[in-house]
C-alpha positions in Angstrom: 21.7 -80.1 18.5 24.1 -82.7 17.1 26.6 -80.0 16.0 26.8 -78.7 19.6 26.6 -82.1 21.3 23.2 -81.5 22.9 20.6 -84.2 23.4 18.0 -82.1 25.2 16.7 -78.5 25.2 15.1 -77.0 28.3 13.0 -74.4 26.4 12.4 -74.4 22.6 10.9 -71.1 21.3 9.4 -71.0 17.8 8.2 -68.0 15.9 8.4 -68.8 12.2 5.5 -66.9 10.7 3.1 -69.7 9.8 5.7 -72.4 9.1 5.2 -73.8 12.6 2.5 -76.2 11.6 4.6 -78.1 9.0 7.8 -77.8 11.0 6.3 -79.3 14.2 4.6 -82.1 12.3 7.9 -83.0 10.7 9.7 -82.7 14.0 7.2 -84.9 15.8 7.4 -87.5 13.0 11.2 -87.5 13.2 11.0 -88.4 16.9 8.2 -90.9 16.6 10.7 -93.7 17.4 11.8 -92.0 20.6 10.1 -92.1 24.0 9.7 -88.4 24.1 10.6 -85.2 22.3 14.0 -83.7 23.1 12.8 -80.6 24.9 11.0 -79.8 28.2 9.0 -76.8 27.2 7.8 -75.3 23.9 6.9 -71.7 23.4 5.3 -71.0 20.1 3.5 -68.2 18.3 0.7 -69.8 16.2 -0.3 -68.0 13.0 -3.7 -69.5 12.3 -4.6 -67.4 9.2 -4.3 -67.6 5.5 -3.4 -71.3 5.3 -4.9 -74.7 5.4 -4.7 -74.5 9.2 -7.2 -71.7 9.4 -9.8 -74.4 8.9 -10.7 -75.9 12.3 -10.6 -79.6 11.3 -7.0 -79.2 10.0 -5.9 -77.2 13.0 -7.5 -79.7 15.4 -5.7 -82.6 13.7 -2.4 -80.7 14.2 -3.2 -79.9 17.8 -4.1 -83.5 18.6 -0.7 -84.5 17.1 1.0 -82.3 19.6 -1.0 -83.7 22.4 -0.3 -87.3 21.3 3.4 -86.5 21.4 3.1 -85.5 25.0 2.8 -81.7 24.7 0.2 -80.1 27.1 -0.6 -76.4 26.9 -0.3 -74.4 30.1 -0.5 -70.8 29.0 -1.8 -68.8 26.0 -2.3 -65.2 25.1 -3.5 -63.4 22.0 -1.0 -61.3 20.2 -2.6 -57.9 21.1 0.2 -56.0 19.4 -1.0 -57.3 16.0 -4.6 -56.6 16.9 -3.7 -53.0 17.8 -1.6 -52.4 14.7 -4.2 -53.8 12.3 -7.4 -52.2 13.6 -10.5 -54.4 13.4 -8.7 -57.7 12.8 -9.6 -60.8 14.7 -6.9 -62.1 17.0 -5.6 -64.9 14.7 -2.1 -64.8 16.3 -1.6 -66.3 19.7 1.3 -67.3 21.8 1.2 -70.7 23.5 3.4 -72.5 26.0 3.5 -76.3 26.2 5.0 -78.6 28.8 6.4 -81.9 27.6 4.9 -84.4 30.0 7.0 -87.3 28.8 10.7 -88.0 29.1 13.2 -87.7 31.8 13.6 -84.0 32.7 13.4 -82.1 35.9 10.2 -80.3 35.1 8.0 -83.4 35.3 10.2 -86.2 36.8 11.2 -86.9 40.4 13.8 -89.3 39.0 15.7 -86.7 36.9 19.4 -87.5 36.5 21.4 -85.0 34.4 
């Protein structure tokens, strides 16, 4: 963002094959001093398998951190391509969309000024 002179992203899409948990925790921690995260919407594929986040208490703590940062889910869907390729597997991959309810952006604010 700095290299391109951007301060805000309308839509941030993340699909990093299981690294989304640590990456988002670090990202949120880096912006803890700010009023809001620097994006309006987050689209992410969650890979809740074969990691510490497969355990519900750890996943819940991560999810609550997203919510505390102002991210609210508004859409989700299981990755049915994965379920159909690997027959009999549980749908441990899902795509989620979050809206950032904080900050000054036109998705949630009547006072948006570009």
